[in-house]
N, C-alpha and C positions, 0 to 999 in steps of 0.2 A: 598258593592258590588264592589266598585272601587278597593279595595285591591285584590279581587278575579280575576278581569280582568287583573290587573297588573301582578299578579303571573302567570296566565295562559299565558300571552304574553311572559313573561320571560322564561318560560319552553317549549314553543311551538317551535319545530324545524323549521316548515314552516314560522312562524312569524319572527324568527331570521334570516332566509336566505333572506327574502324579505325586511328586515329592511334596510333603507337608512342611511349610516353613515353621521353624521353632523359634526364630528370633522375634523380638518385639518389633512391632511396626513403628517406623520412625514418624514422629509427630511433625506438625507444621511449624515453620519458623514463626516466632512471635516478635513483633517490633518492640524496641525499647520504648518505655513511656516518654512522653514529651515532658521536658524539664521546665520548671518555673522559677528556679533560683540557683545561684552559684553554690557549689559544693553539696548539692542535693544527691548527686550521683557521680561516682568516679570510676574510671577504668584503670586497671592495674595490669602490668605486663612485665615479664622478666626478659631482658635482652641477654642472651647467653648462647654459647660460651664465648667469652672474650679471653684474650691473653691475660694471664695473671699479672697483676701489678700490686706489689705489697700483699695484703690479705684479700684484695678484691679481684673478682673476675666475672661479676654479674652486675647489671644495672636494673634496679627496680624503678620502673617508670609509672608514675601515678598522674593521670590527667583528669582534671575537672571536666566533665562532659558538657556542662553549660557554657563555661568560659573558654574551654580548650586550653586552660592554663596547665602547664606541665611542671612536675617535680621529678628530678632525676636523682636517685640515691644509689651510691656504690654499695655493694654487699658481696657476700661470699657465695661460692657455688652451692654450699650446703645450707642455704637460707631456710631455716625451719619455720613452721607456722608461728612459733613464739617470737623469733627474730623479726619476721615479717610484721607481726602485730606491733612489736616495739617500734619498728621503723615507721609504720603507719601512724601510731600514736604521736611520735616525735615530729613527723613531717606533715601530717594532715590534720589530725584531730586537735592537736595543740593550737594550731593556727586558725582552722576553719570550722571546727565542730565535727560532729558525727554525720556522715552521709547516710541517706536512707537506703541506698543501694550501691553495690560494688560489682562492676563487670570485669571479669578477669580472662586473660588469654596468655599464651606463650608464643614466643618468637625467637629467632636466632640472628645474631650478627657477629662480625669479627672486626677487631681493631686492636692494634698493638699499644697505643698510648691513650686509651680511652679515659683513664682516670684523670689525666691532666686536662683533657678536653671536656670533661663532664660539666663543670660549672659554666664554661663558655657555651656549651651546647644547650644547657637549660636556659641561659640568658637569651641566646639567639632564637630558640624555640618560642619563648614567651614574648619576644620583640617582633615576631613576624605576624602578619595578618592571617587569621584563621579563615580557611575557605568556607567553612560552614557558617560562622558568625559574621564574617567579613569585618571583624574587629581585631585589634591587637590585645591579647590577654594582659600584657603588662599594663597597658593604658586603662583597661577595665578595672584591674585590681588597685593600681596606684593613682589613677586619676590624671595621669600625665604620660607623655611620650617618653620612652627610655632614651637616655643619652647614649648614642652609639659611638664607640671609640673610633671607628673608621671615619666618622664625620668630624672628629676633633683632631685637628692637625696643627698643633702648636710646636714650635721648636723648643728644645730643652733650655730653660733659663733659670731653673731653680737650684737650690742648694742640696737637694736630695736625689742623687742619681738612682737610688733604689726605686723611688716612685716612678721615675722616667723609665727605668728598665721594666718595671711591672707593666706599665701601659703599653710599652713597645711589645713585650711578650704577649700581652692580652690581645693586641691587634693582630699579631701573627697567628695566634691560636684561633681567633675569630675567623680569619681567612681560611684556616684548615677546616674548622667546624662547618 
C-alpha cells in the first residue's frame, strides 16, 4: 500500500504543486576574478581513468590560468590529498611560488600509452598558441620560441646513434600527441 501512495503522490499534479522544497536553492554562478600576473591562480584537473602503465594510471594537470602554461604529472589512481600536495609543491610552488587561488575539476579520458606520451603532450601543449591569450605559453615563460623537432630535419651524421634514435622517437611521439 505504501508503494501505491508514493506513486499516486508522485503523479498527482495538485500534490506536486503544494509540495514544499527542502533542498537548498542553487546560487548564481560567479565569474572567476581577472588575473594580473602569472601563477596567481591555477586550475587543477585529474584525467582518469587511463590504462595502468607501471604505477601510473592518472594524470594531474595543472594550468596557470594567466599564461595557460600546462604541467602534466603522472600519478596513481589513489592520489591522496597528501600526495597531491607533494606533487603540487614539487611541480608548481617550487618553481613559481604559491598561487592565491586554485580552481579544481574532474574529467575522464582513455589512452593506452599515455605515460610515454605525457612529456611530449606537455611540450606540445605549451608550444601551441593559447586561444584566450593569443600567445605561446613556452615563449612567455622562456622568452623565446620553442625548437620544434618536426622543423629540424637533419640527416644522421653523428657518432651517437642513441641521440638520433631519441629525436626520431620524439618526432614520432609528437605526431601521435
